N, C-alpha and C positions, 0 to 999 in steps of 0.2 A: 306481151309479157316478157319476152326475151329481152326487150329493150329495158324494161323496168328492172329486171334482175341485173342487167349489165350496169345500168345507172346506179343501182344500189351498191353494186360491187365496186364501181369506180368511185362513188362518193365515200364508201367505206375506206378505200385505199387512200383517198385524199384526206379523210378525217384522221387517219393514223398519224401522219406527220404532225398534224395539229395537236393531237393528243400527246405525241412524243415531246413536242416543244412545250406544251402545257405541263407535262410531267417534269421536264427539265427545269422549267422556270419555278415550279413548286419545290423541286429539290434544291434549287439555288436559294429559294427563300428559307427552306428548312436547314440548309447548311450552317448558317450562323447560329440558328437555334440549337442544332445538334452540337456544335462546338461549345456553346454555352452550357448545354446539359452535360457534356463530357467534362467540362471544367468543374461544374458543380459536383458531379459524381466523384471526381478526383479529390476535390476538397472534402467531401463527405468521408471518403475512404481514409484520407489523412487524419481527419478529425477522429474517426473511429479508432485508428491506430494510436493516436495520442491518448484517447480515453482508456484504451486497454493498457497502455503503459502506465498511466496514472493509477489505475486500479491495482496493477501489479505492485507498484511502488507503495501504495497505501496498505496493501496486504502485508508487505514486508515490514512496514512500520508498525502495523498492528501486532505482528508476530513479535517484533523486538520489544514493544511496550508490554506485551503479556509476559515475556521472559523477565523484563525488569520488574514488573509487578510481583512475579513469583519470587524473585531474589529478595525484594524488599520485604515480602511477607515472611520469608525465612529469617531474614535479619531481625525483623520486628519480634518474631517468636523467640529468637535467641536473646534479645534484649529483655523481653518480658521474663524469661526464665532466670536471667542473671539478676534482675530486680527482685524477683521472688526469693532467690537465694540470699541476696543481701538483706532483705527484710527479715528473713528467718534468722540470719546471723545476728541482726540487731535486736530481735525480739528475745533471743536467748538470755538467760539470767546473766547479768553482768558480774563477772568476777575479775579480779585483777589481771588474770591471764587472758581473759577474753577481750579486755579493753585495750590491751597493748597492741600496737601495730606490729607488723612483721619486722620492721627495722628495730624497734625497741626490744623485741624478743631476741633478735640476733645479737644486738649489743649486750644485752644482759647475759646471754649464754656465753658470749666471748669473754665478758668480764669474769664470770664465774669460773671459766676454764683457766684463765690466766691467774686468778687468785688462788685457785686450788693447787697450782704448781708451787706456789711459795708457801 
């Protein structure tokens, strides 16, 4: 039995270098695969960074569009108020004074002032 144990121990020691060379050869086979996986991981990280930048840019554009929309709504409200005011002025009873434009009124006032002096 001592011989059997020694043989097993010797065989085990002899098997270790085989396992080591097998492990090294499998590592050599995995090395190109590992490099490819590392390259793919780097590409994925770069893609993720690009996507984050795109999302940030789109968020900024959305914010600017909302601000523009709000400004346009305010402008539209102001235009509607002005239109209502003009309609009210037009719907008032037309008298000679109401139908005159501002320039006509100014000219008439100036004419009256000059003629009143003479």
